[in-house]
Biopython code that builds the backbone (N, CA, C, O; Angstrom):
import numpy as np
from Bio.PDB.StructureBuilder import StructureBuilder

atoms = [
    (1, "MET", "N", (45.952, 11.401, 9.535)),
    (1, "MET", "CA", (44.580, 11.782, 9.247)),
    (1, "MET", "C", (44.216, 11.481, 7.809)),
    (1, "MET", "O", (43.074, 11.136, 7.504)),
    (2, "ASN", "N", (45.220, 11.618, 6.902)),
    (2, "ASN", "CA", (44.988, 11.329, 5.513)),
    (2, "ASN", "C", (44.671, 9.835, 5.313)),
    (2, "ASN", "O", (43.893, 9.463, 4.434)),
    (3, "GLN", "N", (45.305, 8.979, 6.165)),
    (3, "GLN", "CA", (45.043, 7.563, 6.059)),
    (3, "GLN", "C", (43.612, 7.237, 6.474)),
    (3, "GLN", "O", (42.993, 6.338, 5.905)),
    (4, "ASP", "N", (43.081, 7.957, 7.460)),
    (4, "ASP", "CA", (41.682, 7.755, 7.927)),
    (4, "ASP", "C", (40.724, 8.108, 6.758)),
    (4, "ASP", "O", (39.740, 7.406, 6.524)),
    (5, "LEU", "N", (41.011, 9.141, 6.072)),
    (5, "LEU", "CA", (40.159, 9.560, 4.947)),
    (5, "LEU", "C", (40.172, 8.497, 3.864)),
    (5, "LEU", "O", (39.126, 8.166, 3.305)),
    (6, "GLN", "N", (41.341, 7.961, 3.565)),
    (6, "GLN", "CA", (41.469, 6.912, 2.537)),
    (6, "GLN", "C", (40.718, 5.668, 2.952)),
    (6, "GLN", "O", (40.030, 5.048, 2.141)),
    (7, "ARG", "N", (40.856, 5.292, 4.262)),
    (7, "ARG", "CA", (40.112, 4.101, 4.739)),
    (7, "ARG", "C", (38.623, 4.294, 4.669)),
    (7, "ARG", "O", (37.902, 3.380, 4.269)),
    (8, "SER", "N", (38.134, 5.475, 5.053)),
    (8, "SER", "CA", (36.682, 5.674, 5.037)),
    (8, "SER", "C", (36.168, 5.710, 3.628)),
    (8, "SER", "O", (35.034, 5.298, 3.382)),
    (9, "GLN", "N", (36.973, 6.196, 2.671)),
    (9, "GLN", "CA", (36.567, 6.197, 1.250)),
    (9, "GLN", "C", (36.552, 4.793, 0.710)),
    (9, "GLN", "O", (35.684, 4.448, -0.093)),
    (10, "SER", "N", (37.494, 3.972, 1.131)),
    (10, "SER", "CA", (37.546, 2.607, 0.617)),
    (10, "SER", "C", (36.433, 1.731, 1.181)),
    (10, "SER", "O", (36.053, 0.730, 0.575)),
    (11, "ARG", "N", (35.909, 2.120, 2.356)),
    (11, "ARG", "CA", (34.838, 1.349, 2.967)),
    (11, "ARG", "C", (33.447, 1.732, 2.441)),
    (11, "ARG", "O", (32.476, 1.007, 2.656)),
    (12, "ARG", "N", (33.363, 2.829, 1.779)),
    (12, "ARG", "CA", (32.031, 3.264, 1.279)),
    (12, "ARG", "C", (31.491, 2.270, 0.266)),
    (12, "ARG", "O", (32.195, 1.754, -0.603)),
    (13, "ARG", "N", (30.237, 2.041, 0.427)),
    (13, "ARG", "CA", (29.596, 1.159, -0.544)),
    (13, "ARG", "C", (29.235, 1.943, -1.779)),
    (13, "ARG", "O", (28.848, 3.108, -1.683)),
    (14, "PRO", "N", (29.354, 1.328, -2.933)),
    (14, "PRO", "CA", (28.959, 2.044, -4.137)),
    (14, "PRO", "C", (27.459, 2.316, -4.138)),
    (14, "PRO", "O", (26.664, 1.536, -3.612)),
    (15, "ARG", "N", (27.097, 3.439, -4.740)),
    (15, "ARG", "CA", (25.681, 3.796, -4.894)),
    (15, "ARG", "C", (25.271, 3.428, -6.304)),
    (15, "ARG", "O", (25.956, 3.752, -7.274)),
    (16, "TYR", "N", (24.152, 2.751, -6.399)),
    (16, "TYR", "CA", (23.634, 2.356, -7.690)),
    (16, "TYR", "C", (22.323, 3.163, -7.972)),
    (16, "TYR", "O", (21.483, 3.336, -7.089)),
    (17, "ASP", "N", (22.193, 3.627, -9.188)),
    (17, "ASP", "CA", (20.983, 4.380, -9.502)),
    (17, "ASP", "C", (19.827, 3.452, -9.725)),
    (17, "ASP", "O", (20.014, 2.242, -9.854)),
    (18, "GLU", "N", (18.638, 3.996, -9.771)),
    (18, "GLU", "CA", (17.414, 3.227, -9.867)),
    (18, "GLU", "C", (17.353, 2.418, -11.170)),
    (18, "GLU", "O", (16.864, 1.289, -11.185)),
    (19, "GLU", "N", (17.854, 3.006, -12.257)),
    (19, "GLU", "CA", (17.827, 2.273, -13.534)),
    (19, "GLU", "C", (18.686, 1.001, -13.477)),
    (19, "GLU", "O", (18.296, -0.057, -13.969)),
    (20, "PHE", "N", (19.869, 1.141, -12.859)),
    (20, "PHE", "CA", (20.739, -0.017, -12.707)),
    (20, "PHE", "C", (20.026, -1.125, -11.915)),
    (20, "PHE", "O", (20.069, -2.298, -12.285)),
    (21, "LYS", "N", (19.383, -0.729, -10.838)),
    (21, "LYS", "CA", (18.679, -1.683, -9.979)),
    (21, "LYS", "C", (17.548, -2.363, -10.739)),
    (21, "LYS", "O", (17.355, -3.576, -10.657)),
    (22, "ARG", "N", (16.808, -1.546, -11.480)),
    (22, "ARG", "CA", (15.663, -2.135, -12.242)),
    (22, "ARG", "C", (16.214, -3.107, -13.310)),
    (22, "ARG", "O", (15.663, -4.193, -13.490)),
    (23, "ASN", "N", (17.249, -2.741, -13.986)),
    (23, "ASN", "CA", (17.837, -3.631, -14.999)),
    (23, "ASN", "C", (18.349, -4.922, -14.349)),
    (23, "ASN", "O", (18.162, -6.012, -14.891)),
    (24, "ALA", "N", (18.980, -4.796, -13.211)),
    (24, "ALA", "CA", (19.501, -6.004, -12.474)),
    (24, "ALA", "C", (18.322, -6.917, -12.101)),
    (24, "ALA", "O", (18.417, -8.140, -12.212)),
    (25, "VAL", "N", (17.202, -6.303, -11.653)),
    (25, "VAL", "CA", (16.066, -7.125, -11.292)),
    (25, "VAL", "C", (15.429, -7.789, -12.503)),
    (25, "VAL", "O", (14.966, -8.925, -12.406)),
    (26, "GLU", "N", (15.396, -7.109, -13.631)),
    (26, "GLU", "CA", (14.901, -7.731, -14.858)),
    (26, "GLU", "C", (15.763, -8.961, -15.253)),
    (26, "GLU", "O", (15.239, -10.012, -15.621)),
    (27, "LEU", "N", (17.059, -8.794, -15.164)),
    (27, "LEU", "CA", (17.951, -9.913, -15.465)),
    (27, "LEU", "C", (17.760, -11.048, -14.487)),
    (27, "LEU", "O", (17.828, -12.213, -14.877)),
    (28, "LEU", "N", (17.521, -10.731, -13.210)),
    (28, "LEU", "CA", (17.293, -11.748, -12.207)),
    (28, "LEU", "C", (15.986, -12.457, -12.453)),
    (28, "LEU", "O", (15.913, -13.682, -12.347)),
    (29, "GLU", "N", (14.930, -11.690, -12.787)),
    (29, "GLU", "CA", (13.624, -12.306, -13.004)),
    (29, "GLU", "C", (13.554, -13.109, -14.330)),
    (29, "GLU", "O", (12.668, -13.943, -14.518)),
    (30, "SER", "N", (14.491, -12.837, -15.217)),
    (30, "SER", "CA", (14.475, -13.615, -16.478)),
    (30, "SER", "C", (14.789, -15.084, -16.232)),
    (30, "SER", "O", (14.436, -15.946, -17.037)),
    (31, "GLY", "N", (15.460, -15.367, -15.108)),
    (31, "GLY", "CA", (15.767, -16.751, -14.717)),
    (31, "GLY", "C", (16.937, -17.365, -15.385)),
    (31, "GLY", "O", (17.203, -18.548, -15.177)),
    (32, "GLU", "N", (17.672, -16.607, -16.199)),
    (32, "GLU", "CA", (18.819, -17.155, -16.904)),
    (32, "GLU", "C", (19.956, -17.438, -15.955)),
    (32, "GLU", "O", (20.709, -18.391, -16.154)),
    (33, "ARG", "N", (20.093, -16.618, -14.919)),
    (33, "ARG", "CA", (21.187, -16.743, -13.961)),
    (33, "ARG", "C", (20.590, -16.689, -12.533)),
    (33, "ARG", "O", (19.539, -16.098, -12.285)),
    (34, "SER", "N", (21.315, -17.330, -11.631)),
    (34, "SER", "CA", (20.919, -17.249, -10.226)),
    (34, "SER", "C", (21.334, -15.907, -9.649)),
    (34, "SER", "O", (22.088, -15.162, -10.275)),
    (35, "ALA", "N", (20.845, -15.600, -8.460)),
    (35, "ALA", "CA", (21.157, -14.340, -7.814)),
    (35, "ALA", "C", (22.641, -14.265, -7.537)),
    (35, "ALA", "O", (23.247, -13.203, -7.681)),
    (36, "VAL", "N", (23.229, -15.368, -7.143)),
    (36, "VAL", "CA", (24.650, -15.398, -6.817)),
    (36, "VAL", "C", (25.476, -15.140, -8.078)),
    (36, "VAL", "O", (26.419, -14.349, -8.050)),
    (37, "GLN", "N", (25.123, -15.812, -9.193)),
    (37, "GLN", "CA", (25.857, -15.618, -10.462)),
    (37, "GLN", "C", (25.745, -14.201, -10.937)),
    (37, "GLN", "O", (26.739, -13.579, -11.312)),
    (38, "LEU", "N", (24.538, -13.687, -10.924)),
    (38, "LEU", "CA", (24.312, -12.311, -11.400)),
    (38, "LEU", "C", (25.007, -11.314, -10.510)),
    (38, "LEU", "O", (25.572, -10.330, -10.988)),
    (39, "GLY", "N", (24.969, -11.566, -9.205)),
    (39, "GLY", "CA", (25.659, -10.681, -8.291)),
    (39, "GLY", "C", (27.128, -10.608, -8.565)),
    (39, "GLY", "O", (27.716, -9.527, -8.541)),
    (40, "ARG", "N", (27.742, -11.759, -8.832)),
    (40, "ARG", "CA", (29.167, -11.765, -9.155)),
    (40, "ARG", "C", (29.472, -10.985, -10.420)),
    (40, "ARG", "O", (30.437, -10.223, -10.476)),
    (41, "GLU", "N", (28.642, -11.182, -11.432)),
    (41, "GLU", "CA", (28.846, -10.502, -12.709)),
    (41, "GLU", "C", (28.689, -8.994, -12.580)),
    (41, "GLU", "O", (29.418, -8.237, -13.222)),
    (42, "LEU", "N", (27.756, -8.555, -11.766)),
    (42, "LEU", "CA", (27.494, -7.117, -11.619)),
    (42, "LEU", "C", (28.286, -6.469, -10.496)),
    (42, "LEU", "O", (28.325, -5.244, -10.383)),
    (43, "GLY", "N", (28.918, -7.293, -9.663)),
    (43, "GLY", "CA", (29.669, -6.748, -8.527)),
    (43, "GLY", "C", (28.757, -6.294, -7.393)),
    (43, "GLY", "O", (29.031, -5.314, -6.700)),
    (44, "VAL", "N", (27.677, -7.029, -7.228)),
    (44, "VAL", "CA", (26.671, -6.670, -6.233)),
    (44, "VAL", "C", (26.383, -7.929, -5.394)),
    (44, "VAL", "O", (26.440, -9.043, -5.914)),
    (45, "SER", "N", (26.083, -7.759, -4.132)),
    (45, "SER", "CA", (25.778, -8.939, -3.315)),
    (45, "SER", "C", (24.398, -9.475, -3.663)),
    (45, "SER", "O", (23.508, -8.738, -4.085)),
    (46, "ASP", "N", (24.247, -10.798, -3.470)),
    (46, "ASP", "CA", (22.949, -11.417, -3.756)),
    (46, "ASP", "C", (21.907, -10.890, -2.796)),
    (46, "ASP", "O", (20.728, -10.863, -3.149)),
    (47, "CYS", "N", (22.278, -10.471, -1.601)),
    (47, "CYS", "CA", (21.311, -9.852, -0.655)),
    (47, "CYS", "C", (20.751, -8.558, -1.209)),
    (47, "CYS", "O", (19.559, -8.274, -1.091)),
    (48, "SER", "N", (21.638, -7.774, -1.820)),
    (48, "SER", "CA", (21.165, -6.519, -2.426)),
    (48, "SER", "C", (20.215, -6.820, -3.606)),
    (48, "SER", "O", (19.197, -6.151, -3.783)),
    (49, "LEU", "N", (20.558, -7.798, -4.371)),
    (49, "LEU", "CA", (19.665, -8.184, -5.486)),
    (49, "LEU", "C", (18.296, -8.601, -4.972)),
    (49, "LEU", "O", (17.276, -8.239, -5.558)),
    (50, "GLY", "N", (18.265, -9.357, -3.887)),
    (50, "GLY", "CA", (16.985, -9.768, -3.307)),
    (50, "GLY", "C", (16.180, -8.569, -2.823)),
    (50, "GLY", "O", (14.967, -8.508, -3.025)),
    (51, "LYS", "N", (16.841, -7.634, -2.198)),
    (51, "LYS", "CA", (16.187, -6.443, -1.709)),
    (51, "LYS", "C", (15.623, -5.612, -2.883)),
    (51, "LYS", "O", (14.513, -5.087, -2.807)),
    (52, "TRP", "N", (16.394, -5.509, -3.940)),
    (52, "TRP", "CA", (15.978, -4.743, -5.099)),
    (52, "TRP", "C", (14.799, -5.463, -5.773)),
    (52, "TRP", "O", (13.882, -4.830, -6.295)),
    (53, "LYS", "N", (14.849, -6.783, -5.750)),
    (53, "LYS", "CA", (13.789, -7.547, -6.358)),
    (53, "LYS", "C", (12.425, -7.290, -5.636)),
    (53, "LYS", "O", (11.380, -7.127, -6.266)),
    (54, "ARG", "N", (12.507, -7.264, -4.307)),
    (54, "ARG", "CA", (11.285, -6.943, -3.552)),
    (54, "ARG", "C", (10.795, -5.548, -3.839)),
    (54, "ARG", "O", (9.591, -5.294, -3.873)),
    (55, "GLN", "N", (11.751, -4.624, -4.050)),
    (55, "GLN", "CA", (11.376, -3.241, -4.262)),
    (55, "GLN", "C", (10.923, -2.958, -5.682)),
    (55, "GLN", "O", (9.931, -2.255, -5.877)),
    (56, "TYR", "N", (11.627, -3.489, -6.690)),
    (56, "TYR", "CA", (11.375, -3.153, -8.085)),
    (56, "TYR", "C", (10.791, -4.279, -8.892)),
    (56, "TYR", "O", (10.393, -4.069, -10.038)),
    (57, "GLY", "N", (10.727, -5.471, -8.333)),
    (57, "GLY", "CA", (10.291, -6.629, -9.099)),
    (57, "GLY", "C", (8.801, -6.640, -9.360)),
    (57, "GLY", "O", (8.065, -5.770, -8.896)),
    (58, "ARG", "N", (8.370, -7.635, -10.108)),
    (58, "ARG", "CA", (6.955, -7.786, -10.435)),
    (58, "ARG", "C", (6.074, -7.873, -9.200)),
    (58, "ARG", "O", (5.047, -7.198, -9.119)),
    (59, "GLN", "N", (6.465, -8.693, -8.247)),
    (59, "GLN", "CA", (5.643, -8.875, -7.042)),
    (59, "GLN", "C", (5.714, -7.581, -6.195)),
    (59, "GLN", "O", (4.727, -7.226, -5.549)),
    (60, "GLY", "N", (6.820, -6.899, -6.187)),
    (60, "GLY", "CA", (6.943, -5.639, -5.423)),
    (60, "GLY", "C", (6.004, -4.596, -5.997)),
    (60, "GLY", "O", (5.364, -3.859, -5.247)),
    (61, "ARG", "N", (5.916, -4.525, -7.292)),
    (61, "ARG", "CA", (4.993, -3.512, -7.881)),
    (61, "ARG", "C", (3.556, -3.855, -7.544)),
    (61, "ARG", "O", (2.758, -2.968, -7.244)),
    (62, "GLY", "N", (3.217, -5.145, -7.592)),
    (62, "GLY", "CA", (1.870, -5.536, -7.264)),
    (62, "GLY", "C", (1.512, -5.289, -5.814)),
    (62, "GLY", "O", (0.387, -4.917, -5.480)),
    (63, "ALA", "N", (2.486, -5.504, -4.973)),
    (63, "ALA", "CA", (2.257, -5.264, -3.526)),
    (63, "ALA", "C", (2.118, -3.751, -3.280)),
    (63, "ALA", "O", (1.282, -3.348, -2.471)),
    (64, "ARG", "N", (2.893, -2.922, -3.939)),
    (64, "ARG", "CA", (2.791, -1.502, -3.767)),
    (64, "ARG", "C", (1.440, -0.996, -4.240)),
    (64, "ARG", "O", (0.820, -0.157, -3.586)),
    (65, "SER", "N", (0.978, -1.515, -5.394)),
    (65, "SER", "CA", (-0.330, -1.033, -5.878)),
    (65, "SER", "C", (-1.443, -1.499, -4.981)),
    (65, "SER", "O", (-2.419, -0.774, -4.789)),
    (66, "ALA", "N", (-1.328, -2.689, -4.422)),
    (66, "ALA", "CA", (-2.324, -3.205, -3.497)),
    (66, "ALA", "C", (-2.313, -2.347, -2.214)),
    (66, "ALA", "O", (-3.362, -2.025, -1.655)),
    (67, "HIS", "N", (-1.111, -1.992, -1.773)),
    (67, "HIS", "CA", (-0.929, -1.183, -0.591)),
    (67, "HIS", "C", (-1.562, 0.219, -0.823)),
    (67, "HIS", "O", (-2.221, 0.772, 0.058)),
    (68, "GLY", "N", (-1.344, 0.747, -1.996)),
    (68, "GLY", "CA", (-1.912, 2.054, -2.365)),
    (68, "GLY", "C", (-3.405, 2.004, -2.382)),
    (68, "GLY", "O", (-4.068, 2.942, -1.940)),
    (69, "ALA", "N", (-3.968, 0.888, -2.902)),
    (69, "ALA", "CA", (-5.436, 0.751, -2.911)),
    (69, "ALA", "C", (-5.947, 0.632, -1.490)),
    (69, "ALA", "O", (-6.983, 1.207, -1.155)),
    (70, "ASP", "N", (-5.247, -0.094, -0.662)),
    (70, "ASP", "CA", (-5.665, -0.245, 0.734)),
    (70, "ASP", "C", (-5.654, 1.133, 1.442)),
    (70, "ASP", "O", (-6.565, 1.473, 2.197)),
    (71, "GLN", "N", (-4.596, 1.898, 1.168)),
    (71, "GLN", "CA", (-4.501, 3.207, 1.823)),
    (71, "GLN", "C", (-5.609, 4.128, 1.360)),
    (71, "GLN", "O", (-6.148, 4.875, 2.177)),
    (72, "SER", "N", (-5.978, 4.112, 0.080)),
    (72, "SER", "CA", (-7.044, 4.958, -0.410)),
    (72, "SER", "C", (-8.397, 4.511, 0.174)),
    (72, "SER", "O", (-9.254, 5.338, 0.486)),
    (73, "ARG", "N", (-8.565, 3.215, 0.309)),
    (73, "ARG", "CA", (-9.809, 2.676, 0.937)),
    (73, "ARG", "C", (-9.885, 3.098, 2.372)),
    (73, "ARG", "O", (-10.958, 3.483, 2.836)),
    (74, "ILE", "N", (-8.794, 3.043, 3.095)),
    (74, "ILE", "CA", (-8.763, 3.458, 4.499)),
    (74, "ILE", "C", (-9.096, 4.946, 4.604)),
    (74, "ILE", "O", (-9.859, 5.339, 5.487)),
    (75, "ALA", "N", (-8.547, 5.767, 3.735)),
    (75, "ALA", "CA", (-8.799, 7.172, 3.740)),
    (75, "ALA", "C", (-10.288, 7.469, 3.484)),
    (75, "ALA", "O", (-10.867, 8.345, 4.126)),
    (76, "GLU", "N", (-10.893, 6.745, 2.556)),
    (76, "GLU", "CA", (-12.308, 6.924, 2.239)),
    (76, "GLU", "C", (-13.151, 6.546, 3.451)),
    (76, "GLU", "O", (-14.078, 7.269, 3.816)),
    (77, "LEU", "N", (-12.827, 5.402, 4.080)),
    (77, "LEU", "CA", (-13.579, 4.960, 5.255)),
    (77, "LEU", "C", (-13.456, 5.973, 6.419)),
    (77, "LEU", "O", (-14.408, 6.204, 7.165)),
    (78, "GLU", "N", (-12.277, 6.553, 6.543)),
    (78, "GLU", "CA", (-12.086, 7.557, 7.618)),
    (78, "GLU", "C", (-12.908, 8.796, 7.353)),
    (78, "GLU", "O", (-13.431, 9.396, 8.292)),
    (79, "ARG", "N", (-13.042, 9.206, 6.066)),
    (79, "ARG", "CA", (-13.882, 10.355, 5.741)),
    (79, "ARG", "C", (-15.353, 10.036, 6.041)),
    (79, "ARG", "O", (-16.067, 10.872, 6.594)),
    (80, "GLN", "N", (-15.808, 8.820, 5.674)),
    (80, "GLN", "CA", (-17.153, 8.446, 5.962)),
    (80, "GLN", "C", (-17.415, 8.371, 7.479)),
    (80, "GLN", "O", (-18.476, 8.788, 7.946)),
    (81, "LEU", "N", (-16.488, 7.864, 8.210)),
    (81, "LEU", "CA", (-16.630, 7.795, 9.668)),
    (81, "LEU", "C", (-16.759, 9.181, 10.261)),
    (81, "LEU", "O", (-17.589, 9.407, 11.141)),
    (82, "ALA", "N", (-15.936, 10.123, 9.782)),
    (82, "ALA", "CA", (-15.986, 11.482, 10.314)),
    (82, "ALA", "C", (-17.377, 12.082, 10.028)),
    (82, "ALA", "O", (-17.961, 12.715, 10.908)),
    (83, "ALA", "N", (-17.913, 11.891, 8.810)),
    (83, "ALA", "CA", (-19.225, 12.432, 8.436)),
    (83, "ALA", "C", (-20.326, 11.790, 9.321)),
    (83, "ALA", "O", (-21.214, 12.511, 9.776)),
    (84, "VAL", "N", (-20.302, 10.536, 9.565)),
    (84, "VAL", "CA", (-21.288, 9.860, 10.376)),
    (84, "VAL", "C", (-21.169, 10.346, 11.850)),
    (84, "VAL", "O", (-22.168, 10.552, 12.539)),
    (85, "SER", "N", (-19.958, 10.510, 12.277)),
    (85, "SER", "CA", (-19.757, 11.022, 13.650)),
    (85, "SER", "C", (-20.338, 12.424, 13.831)),
    (85, "SER", "O", (-20.955, 12.721, 14.855)),
    (86, "ARG", "N", (-20.138, 13.274, 12.843)),
    (86, "ARG", "CA", (-20.736, 14.611, 12.908)),
    (86, "ARG", "C", (-22.270, 14.554, 12.916)),
    (86, "ARG", "O", (-22.918, 15.284, 13.667)),
    (87, "GLN", "N", (-22.850, 13.671, 12.066)),
    (87, "GLN", "CA", (-24.291, 13.514, 12.079)),
    (87, "GLN", "C", (-24.796, 13.018, 13.412)),
    (87, "GLN", "O", (-25.812, 13.510, 13.904)),
    (88, "ARG", "N", (-24.125, 12.070, 14.005)),
    (88, "ARG", "CA", (-24.518, 11.516, 15.325)),
    (88, "ARG", "C", (-24.504, 12.616, 16.364)),
    (88, "ARG", "O", (-25.437, 12.713, 17.162)),
    (89, "ASP", "N", (-23.459, 13.462, 16.381)),
    (89, "ASP", "CA", (-23.354, 14.534, 17.351)),
    (89, "ASP", "C", (-24.486, 15.529, 17.196)),
    (89, "ASP", "O", (-25.037, 16.013, 18.185)),
    (90, "ILE", "N", (-24.842, 15.842, 15.925)),
    (90, "ILE", "CA", (-25.979, 16.777, 15.691)),
    (90, "ILE", "C", (-27.252, 16.161, 16.205)),
    (90, "ILE", "O", (-28.031, 16.849, 16.865)),
    (91, "LEU", "N", (-27.502, 14.899, 15.934)),
    (91, "LEU", "CA", (-28.700, 14.218, 16.395)),
    (91, "LEU", "C", (-28.768, 14.157, 17.914)),
    (91, "LEU", "O", (-29.841, 14.316, 18.497)),
    (92, "LYS", "N", (-27.648, 13.932, 18.546)),
    (92, "LYS", "CA", (-27.643, 13.921, 20.041)),
    (92, "LYS", "C", (-28.068, 15.277, 20.593)),
    (92, "LYS", "O", (-28.846, 15.367, 21.542)),
    (93, "LYS", "N", (-27.538, 16.328, 19.973)),
    (93, "LYS", "CA", (-27.906, 17.676, 20.460)),
    (93, "LYS", "C", (-29.342, 17.972, 20.204)),
    (93, "LYS", "O", (-30.006, 18.576, 21.046)),
    (94, "ALA", "N", (-29.863, 17.559, 19.035)),
    (94, "ALA", "CA", (-31.271, 17.791, 18.737)),
    (94, "ALA", "C", (-32.186, 17.042, 19.710)),
    (94, "ALA", "O", (-33.184, 17.591, 20.178)),
    (95, "LEU", "N", (-31.839, 15.776, 20.015)),
    (95, "LEU", "CA", (-32.636, 14.993, 20.952)),
    (95, "LEU", "C", (-32.586, 15.629, 22.362)),
    (95, "LEU", "O", (-33.576, 15.640, 23.093)),
    (96, "ALA", "N", (-31.420, 16.147, 22.704)),
    (96, "ALA", "CA", (-31.331, 16.778, 24.018)),
    (96, "ALA", "C", (-32.223, 18.002, 24.112)),
    (96, "ALA", "O", (-32.868, 18.250, 25.131)),
    (97, "ILE", "N", (-32.245, 18.785, 22.992)),
    (97, "ILE", "CA", (-33.063, 19.998, 22.977)),
    (97, "ILE", "C", (-34.533, 19.641, 22.985)),
    (97, "ILE", "O", (-35.317, 20.300, 23.669)),
    (98, "LEU", "N", (-34.934, 18.617, 22.247)),
    (98, "LEU", "CA", (-36.329, 18.225, 22.142)),
    (98, "LEU", "C", (-36.798, 17.567, 23.398)),
    (98, "LEU", "O", (-37.980, 17.638, 23.736)),
    (99, "GLY", "N", (-35.868, 16.906, 24.123)),
    (99, "GLY", "CA", (-36.251, 16.192, 25.327)),
    (99, "GLY", "C", (-36.361, 17.118, 26.532)),
    (99, "GLY", "O", (-36.850, 16.664, 27.567)),
    (100, "GLN", "N", (-35.951, 18.365, 26.479)),
    (100, "GLN", "CA", (-36.020, 19.218, 27.644)),
    (100, "GLN", "C", (-37.436, 19.717, 27.813)),
    (100, "GLN", "O", (-38.107, 20.111, 26.860)),
    (101, "GLU", "N", (-37.869, 19.685, 29.076)),
    (101, "GLU", "CA", (-39.203, 20.231, 29.372)),
    (101, "GLU", "C", (-39.093, 21.734, 29.574)),
    (101, "GLU", "O", (-38.072, 22.235, 30.045)),
    (102, "PRO", "N", (-40.124, 22.431, 29.224)),
    (102, "PRO", "CA", (-40.099, 23.896, 29.396)),
    (102, "PRO", "C", (-40.011, 24.231, 30.887)),
    (102, "PRO", "O", (-40.599, 23.520, 31.702)),
    (103, "ASN", "N", (-39.324, 25.247, 31.251)),
    (103, "ASN", "CA", (-39.185, 25.686, 32.629)),
    (103, "ASN", "C", (-40.464, 26.347, 33.084)),
    (103, "ASN", "O", (-40.977, 27.245, 32.416)),
    (104, "ASN", "N", (-40.982, 25.908, 34.215)),
    (104, "ASN", "CA", (-42.162, 26.552, 34.818)),
    (104, "ASN", "C", (-41.650, 27.494, 35.868)),
    (104, "ASN", "O", (-41.343, 27.049, 36.974)),
    (105, "SER", "N", (-41.541, 28.753, 35.590)),
    (105, "SER", "CA", (-41.004, 29.709, 36.559)),
    (105, "SER", "C", (-42.102, 30.414, 37.304)),
    (105, "SER", "O", (-41.851, 31.449, 37.922)),
    (106, "THR", "N", (-43.303, 29.899, 37.272)),
    (106, "THR", "CA", (-44.411, 30.469, 38.011)),
    (106, "THR", "C", (-44.694, 29.653, 39.275)),
    (106, "THR", "O", (-45.784, 29.097, 39.414)),
    (107, "THR", "N", (-43.800, 29.578, 40.130)),
    (107, "THR", "CA", (-44.022, 28.843, 41.394)),
    (107, "THR", "C", (-44.246, 29.736, 42.552)),
    (107, "THR", "O", (-44.445, 29.261, 43.669)),
]
sb = StructureBuilder()
sb.init_structure("model")
sb.init_model(0)
sb.init_chain("A")
sb.init_seg("    ")
for serial, (resi, resn, name, xyz) in enumerate(atoms, 1):
    if name == "N":
        sb.init_residue(resn, " ", resi, " ")
    sb.init_atom(name, np.array(xyz, "f"), 0.0, 1.0, " ", f" {name:<3s}", serial, name[0])
structure = sb.get_structure()
């Protein structure tokens, strides 16, 4: 059982903090080294560097801010739609009330 614990610990991937990832992305975006070279120097796979670049890189930040702007625009349009739907329902009820003929119960 002790061997299983040692094997599972040796298989664990190292965890890198956000600062490390951001610094690695800055080095990658500087263009001085390729992703493969930088990965070897840092002990990280080039696939991880690519993922971090999408997440923390210049383009990633721009995409996130655009995504945030899109989300706020969608939320605003949903609020407007809800308000217009409420107005429509009120108008429907008012037209139904105005369109009713008075009951003639003198027959």
